[in-house]
C-alpha positions in Angstrom: 3.0 42.4 -37.0 0.3 43.4 -39.6 -3.0 45.0 -38.7 -4.9 41.8 -39.6 -2.6 39.7 -37.2 -3.0 42.4 -34.5 -6.8 42.3 -34.8 -6.8 38.5 -34.7 -4.6 38.5 -31.6 -6.9 41.0 -29.9 -10.0 38.9 -30.7 -8.4 35.9 -29.1 -7.4 37.9 -26.0 -10.9 39.3 -25.8 -12.3 35.7 -26.0 -10.1 34.5 -23.1 -10.9 37.5 -20.9 -14.4 38.5 -21.7 -16.6 35.7 -23.1 -18.6 33.4 -20.8 -16.3 30.7 -19.5 -18.4 27.7 -20.4 -18.4 28.9 -24.0 -14.7 29.7 -24.0 -13.7 26.4 -22.4 -16.0 24.4 -24.7 -14.7 26.3 -27.7 -11.1 25.4 -26.7 -11.9 21.9 -25.7 -14.0 20.6 -28.6 -11.2 20.7 -31.2 -8.8 19.2 -28.6 -11.3 16.4 -27.8 -11.8 15.7 -31.5 -8.0 15.6 -32.0 -7.6 13.1 -29.1 -10.5 11.0 -30.4 -9.0 10.8 -33.8 -5.6 10.0 -32.4 -7.3 7.2 -30.3 -9.0 6.0 -33.5 -5.8 5.5 -35.4 -4.0 4.0 -32.4 -6.9 1.5 -32.2 -7.0 1.1 -36.0 -3.5 -0.5 -36.0 -4.7 -2.9 -33.3 -8.0 -3.7 -35.1 -6.4 -4.5 -38.5 -3.4 -6.3 -36.9 -5.7 -8.4 -34.7 -6.7 -10.4 -37.8 -3.1 -11.6 -38.0 -3.5 -13.4 -34.6 -3.1 -12.9 -30.8 0.7 -12.7 -31.1 0.6 -9.9 -33.6 -1.9 -8.0 -31.4 0.3 -8.5 -28.4 3.3 -7.0 -30.3 1.3 -3.8 -31.1 0.3 -3.6 -27.5 4.0 -3.9 -26.4 5.0 -1.0 -28.8 2.5 1.4 -27.1 5.3 1.9 -24.6 7.6 3.0 -27.4 5.1 5.8 -28.2 5.2 6.8 -24.6 9.0 6.9 -24.6 8.9 9.3 -27.6 6.2 11.3 -25.7 8.3 11.7 -22.6 10.5 14.7 -23.4 8.2 15.9 -26.3 5.3 16.1 -24.0 7.3 17.6 -21.1 8.5 20.4 -23.5 5.0 20.8 -24.9 3.1 21.1 -21.6 5.8 23.3 -20.0 5.9 25.6 -23.0 2.1 25.8 -23.4 1.6 26.8 -19.8 4.3 29.4 -19.9 3.1 30.7 -23.3 -0.5 31.1 -22.0 0.7 33.2 -19.1 3.1 35.3 -21.4 0.3 36.0 -23.8 -2.0 37.0 -21.0 0.7 39.4 -19.8 1.1 40.6 -23.5 4.7 39.4 -23.8 4.5 38.0 -27.4 8.2 38.1 -28.3 9.3 36.0 -25.3 6.5 33.6 -26.2 8.1 33.0 -29.6 11.4 32.2 -27.9 9.7 29.7 -25.6 8.0 28.0 -28.6 11.2 27.8 -30.7 13.2 26.5 -27.7 10.7 23.7 -27.0 10.4 22.8 -30.7 14.1 22.3 -31.5 14.8 20.5 -28.2 11.9 18.1 -28.9 13.4 17.4 -32.4 16.7 16.7 -30.8 15.3 14.3 -28.2 13.4 12.4 -30.9 16.6 12.0 -32.8 18.3 10.5 -29.8 15.4 8.0 -29.3 15.6 7.1 -33.0 19.3 6.3 -33.0 19.3 4.4 -29.8 16.2 2.4 -30.7 17.4 1.4 -34.2 20.8 0.5 -32.7 19.4 -1.8 -30.0 16.2 -3.0 -31.5 15.9 -6.5 -30.1 16.9 -5.6 -26.5 14.5 -2.7 -26.6 11.4 -4.7 -27.6 12.3 -7.4 -25.0 12.6 -4.8 -22.3 9.2 -3.4 -23.4 7.6 -6.8 -22.7 7.8 -8.7 -25.9 7.6 -12.5 -25.5 9.4 -15.1 -27.6 6.3 -15.6 -29.7 5.7 -11.9 -30.5 9.3 -10.5 -30.6 9.6 -10.6 -34.4 6.3 -8.7 -34.8 7.3 -6.2 -32.2 10.5 -5.4 -34.0 8.7 -5.1 -37.4 6.3 -2.5 -35.8 9.0 -0.5 -34.0 11.3 0.0 -37.0 9.3 2.6 -38.9 7.9 4.3 -35.9 11.4 5.0 -34.7 12.3 6.7 -38.0 9.8 9.4 -37.4 10.5 9.9 -33.7 11.9 13.4 -34.1 8.7 14.6 -35.9 6.4 12.9 -33.4 8.2 14.7 -30.5 7.9 18.0 -32.3 4.2 17.4 -33.0 3.4 17.4 -29.3 5.0 20.9 -28.9 3.2 22.4 -31.9 -0.1 20.8 -30.9 0.0 22.1 -27.4 1.3 25.6 -28.2 -1.4 26.2 -30.9 -3.9 25.5 -28.2 -2.1 27.8 -25.7 -2.6 30.7 -28.1 -6.2 29.9 -28.6 -5.9 28.2 -32.0 -7.3 24.9 -31.0 -8.9 24.4 -34.4 -5.6 24.5 -36.2 -4.3 21.9 -33.7 -7.3 19.7 -34.3 -6.8 19.8 -38.1 -3.1 18.8 -37.8 -3.6 15.9 -35.5 -6.9 14.8 -36.9 -6.0 14.6 -40.6 -3.0 12.4 -39.8 -5.3 10.1 -37.8 -7.9 9.8 -40.5 -5.2 9.1 -43.1 -3.8 6.2 -40.9 -7.2 4.5 -41.0 -7.1 4.4 -44.8 -3.4 3.4 -45.0 -3.5 0.5 -42.6 -5.6 -1.9 -44.7 -3.7 -0.8 -47.8 -0.3 -1.7 -46.4 -1.3 -4.6 -44.2 -3.5 -6.5 -46.6 -3.3 -5.1 -50.2 0.5 -4.9 -50.1 0.7 -7.9 -47.8 3.2 -6.3 -45.4 1.5 -7.5 -42.2 2.6 -5.8 -39.0 5.3 -3.9 -40.8 2.6 -2.3 -43.0 0.8 -0.9 -39.9 4.1 0.7 -38.8 4.6 2.3 -42.2 1.1 3.6 -42.2 1.6 5.2 -38.8 4.9 6.7 -39.8 3.4 8.4 -42.9 0.5 9.7 -40.9 2.9 11.3 -38.3 4.8 13.0 -41.1 1.6 14.4 -42.6 0.5 15.7 -39.2 3.9 17.4 -38.8 3.6 19.1 -42.2 0.1 20.4 -41.3 1.0 21.6 -37.8 4.1 23.5 -38.9 2.3 25.2 -41.8 0.5 28.0 -39.7 3.9 28.8 -38.0 5.9 29.2 -41.2 3.1 31.0 -43.1 2.3 33.5 -40.2 -1.2 32.3 -39.7 -0.6 31.7 -36.0 0.1 34.3 -33.3 3.5 32.6 -32.5 6.5 32.0 -34.7 9.0 29.1 -34.7 12.4 29.7 -36.2 16.1 29.1 -35.7 16.7 32.8 -34.9 14.2 32.6 -32.0 16.0 29.5 -30.6 17.7 31.3 -27.8 17.3 29.1 -24.7 17.9 31.0 -21.5 18.0 29.7 -17.9 14.7 31.4 -17.1 12.9 29.9 -20.1 14.3 26.4 -19.5 13.4 26.7 -15.8 9.8 27.7 -16.6 9.4 24.9 -19.2 11.0 22.2 -17.1 9.4 23.0 -13.7 5.8 22.8 -15.2 6.6 20.3 -17.9 8.4 17.9 -15.6 5.0 16.7 -14.4 4.4 15.4 -17.9 7.9 14.0 -18.1 7.6 12.1 -14.9 4.0 11.0 -15.8 5.1 9.6 -19.1 8.3 8.1 -17.6 6.3 6.3 -14.9 3.7 5.3 -17.5 6.5 3.7 -19.5 7.8 1.9 -16.4 4.3 0.8 -15.4 3.5 -0.4 -18.9 6.8 -2.4 -19.0 6.1 -4.0 -15.6 2.5 -4.7 -16.6 3.5 -6.2 -20.0 6.1 -8.4 -18.4 3.7 -9.7 -15.7 0.9 -10.3 -18.2 3.3 -11.9 -20.8 4.5 -14.3 -18.2 0.9 -15.5 -17.7 -0.1 -15.6 -21.4 -0.1 -13.7 -24.7 -3.9 -13.6 -24.4 -3.7 -11.6 -21.2 -1.0 -9.3 -22.7 -3.1 -8.7 -25.8 -6.4 -8.3 -23.8 -4.9 -5.7 -21.5 -3.4 -3.9 -24.5 -6.6 -3.7 -26.4 -8.6 -2.6 -23.4 -6.1 0.2 -22.8 -6.6 1.5 -26.3 -10.3 1.3 -26.0 -10.2 3.3 -22.8 -8.2 5.9 -24.7 -11.5 7.2 -26.0 -13.0 8.3 -22.7 -9.5 9.3 -21.4 -9.0 11.3 -24.6 -12.3 13.2 -24.1 -11.3 13.9 -20.5 -7.8 15.0 -21.4 -9.1 17.0 -24.4 -11.6 18.8 -22.1 -8.8 19.4 -19.5 -6.5 20.7 -22.3 -9.2 23.2 -23.3 -9.5 24.3 -19.7 -5.8 24.7 -19.0 -4.9 27.6 -21.3 -8.0 29.5 -20.2 -7.0 29.1 -16.5 -3.4 30.1 -17.4 -4.3 33.1 -19.5 -6.7 34.5 -16.9 -4.2 33.8 -14.1 -1.5 35.8 -16.1 -4.1 38.6 -16.6 -4.9 38.6 -12.9 -8.6 37.6 -13.5 -8.8 35.3 -10.5 -12.6 35.4 -10.5 -12.6 33.8 -14.0 -10.0 31.2 -12.9 -12.3 30.0 -10.1 -15.4 30.1 -12.2 -13.6 28.1 -14.9 -12.5 25.5 -12.5 -16.0 25.0 -11.0 -17.4 24.5 -14.5 -14.7 22.2 -15.6 -14.8 20.0 -12.5 -18.6 19.7 -12.7 -18.6 18.9 -16.4 -15.8 16.3 -16.0 -17.7 14.4 -13.2 -21.0 14.3 -15.1 -19.4 13.4 -18.5 -17.1 10.7 -17.0 -20.0 9.0 -15.2 -22.0 8.9 -18.4 -19.1 7.6 -20.5 -18.2 5.0 -17.9 -21.8 3.6 -17.8 -22.0 3.4 -21.6 -18.7 1.6 -22.0 -19.3 -0.8 -19.2 -22.5 -1.9 -20.8 -20.9 -2.6 -24.2 -17.5 -3.9 -23.0 -18.2 -7.4 -24.2 -19.1 -6.6 -27.8 -16.3 -4.1 -28.1 -13.6 -6.5 -27.1 -15.1 -9.2 -29.4 -14.1 -7.1 -32.4 -10.5 -7.8 -31.5 -10.6 -11.3 -30.1 -13.1 -13.4 -32.1 -11.1 -16.6 -31.7 -9.6 -16.1 -28.2 -12.0 -16.4 -25.2 -9.2 -15.7 -22.7 -8.3 -12.5 -24.4 -12.0 -11.4 -24.4 -12.5 -12.2 -20.7 -9.4 -10.2 -19.6 -10.1 -7.3 -21.9 -13.8 -6.9 -20.9 -12.9 -7.1 -17.1 -10.3 -4.4 -17.5 -12.7 -2.1 -19.3 -15.5 -2.5 -16.8 -13.3 -1.9 -13.8 -11.8 1.2 -15.3 -15.2 2.5 -16.1 -16.2 2.3 -12.4 -13.2 4.6 -11.6 -13.7 7.0 -14.6 -15.4 9.8 -12.6 -12.5 9.9 -10.2 -10.1 10.0 -13.1 -12.1 12.9 -14.7 -12.0 15.1 -11.6 -8.4 14.4 -10.9 -7.5 15.4 -14.5 -9.2 18.8 -14.1 -7.3 19.5 -10.8 -4.1 18.5 -12.6 -4.8 20.9 -15.4 -5.6 23.7 -13.0 -2.2 23.2 -11.3 -0.4 23.1 -14.7 -2.3 26.2 -16.0 -1.3 28.2 -12.9 2.3 27.1 -13.1 2.1 25.1 -9.9 4.8 22.6 -10.9 4.8 20.5 -7.7 1.0 20.0 -7.7 0.9 19.1 -11.4 3.8 16.7 -10.9 2.2 15.0 -7.9 -1.1 14.3 -9.7 0.3 13.5 -13.1 2.5 10.8 -11.7 -0.2 9.3 -9.5 -2.3 7.0 -11.7 0.5 5.3 -13.4 3.2 5.8 -10.8 2.9 6.4 -7.1 -0.6 4.9 -6.9 0.2 2.1 -9.5 3.6 0.6 -9.0 3.3 -0.2 -5.3 0.2 -2.3 -5.9 0.8 -4.0 -9.3 2.9 -7.0 -8.0 0.8 -7.7 -4.9 -2.4 -7.6 -7.0 -0.9 -10.0 -9.6 0.4 -12.3 -6.9 -2.9 -12.4 -5.0 -5.4 -12.5 -7.9 -3.4 -13.5 -11.0 -4.8 -12.2 -14.3 -7.8 -10.6 -12.6 -5.5 -8.6 -10.4 -3.5 -7.4 -13.5 -6.7 -6.4 -15.1 -7.9 -4.4 -12.1 -4.7 -2.6 -11.1 -5.3 0.6 -13.2 -8.8 1.1 -11.8 -7.6 0.7 -8.2 -4.8 3.2 -8.9 -7.3 5.8 -10.3 -9.3 5.6 -7.1 -6.3 5.9 -4.9 -5.2 9.1 -6.7 -8.2 10.8 -5.0 -6.2 10.8 -1.8 -3.7 13.1 -3.3 -6.0 15.3 -5.4 -8.5 16.3 -2.7 -6.1 18.1 -0.4 -4.2 19.6 -3.4 -7.4 21.0 -4.9 -8.2 22.7 -1.5 -4.7 24.2 -1.4 -4.8 25.6 -5.0 -8.2 27.1 -4.5 -7.0 28.7 -1.4 -4.1 30.2 -3.4 -6.5 31.6 -5.9 -8.7 33.2 -3.2 -5.6 34.7 -1.5 -4.4 36.3 -4.7 -7.9 37.7 -5.4 -8.1 39.1 -1.8 -4.6 40.7 -2.2 -5.7 42.3 -5.4 -8.9 43.7 -3.8 -6.8 45.1 -0.9 -4.4 46.8 -3.3 -7.1 48.5 -5.4 -8.0 51.3 -2.9 -4.3 52.1 -2.4 -3.7 52.3 -6.1 -6.7 54.7 -6.5 
């Protein structure tokens, strides 16, 4: 390690352990928030430009959101598990092992993406039907899925590099990688969809190119030694202890995305049985809500490595102080965003459904109801990130699987049966509120764990002296 690299590493460690926590968390969170927002923009960009092709094409893009989540499943599990472990290793000054963790997660993610690519391309039609495509949007769904599948290995690896850059305190590099690809997609969409007259297929090509560009940018600091960590074949030495640490914490993300896929498939099939307008309206509202969700998740992602780093460094006072700041900020911010979005839900959904009143009605209702539940979602997300940062795998798993799993799946069929399309539009908001029943006792238990560790440390100090 050169002197410049060592100095940069020490500056980052000093930032994590010494700077005021509101400043540190904000510094870590802002690039993450911008990255998530740009990602949300280019996810929404596909839907916006495709919506001019009709409700059926819009429904097809909504269906393929589940394909993105399938690719995310293992990639995100490896990313979250590796990032949490890396934060604790860096806090404990174990840089070499952190490199092994990164390389293990990176190459495993590439392998998983390759499996998804081969299976998806081999069974394209059954796949899109399973995801919820109807007879009228099946062809569009297959056109969109084709090119996204080709870049699945790179998409999965992007999650790992993105999270691990944040874990070492390089949130700005992470933002640039994800952000540039998102901006590029917004320019490529109209070019391929309209200028080259490729329709839905053009939106898929634009997305694929953008993901490849993000991959190139994200891997650049690793291969040019501009990051603290290194990724390489020689460092790919997976051990039982490394895999256990990654999987135990990252399994929360795996189950969350797995249940999100199942929930989305169930919801798509229920909505599609009612109408393509309901399917498209729910899909568009979901992508619009990615903006406040992205801000909340970005803020939580900024908080998680700070909590993990200070936990690994045994700075329990900073862990608690960081949690209090993060929880308070999430509640206030989510309330403000929910109010603003609820007021403008009608005009927003109109941008995607000018000629379909049924789609506008379903989408606006879904947005307004989720806005009511947004403060609950914000606080639960912070508790979830606290558990992940501290390596509390069971707690992180419980909360991460609640809003689209344990609190969602049991109510989706009854609500659809009782209230039809309105019940389908309301189910996510109800699940968000129900997740509080799990988060409140878990938050109390984790805070008790932090206090107990701090007291044990205080009791040990006189003996050590």
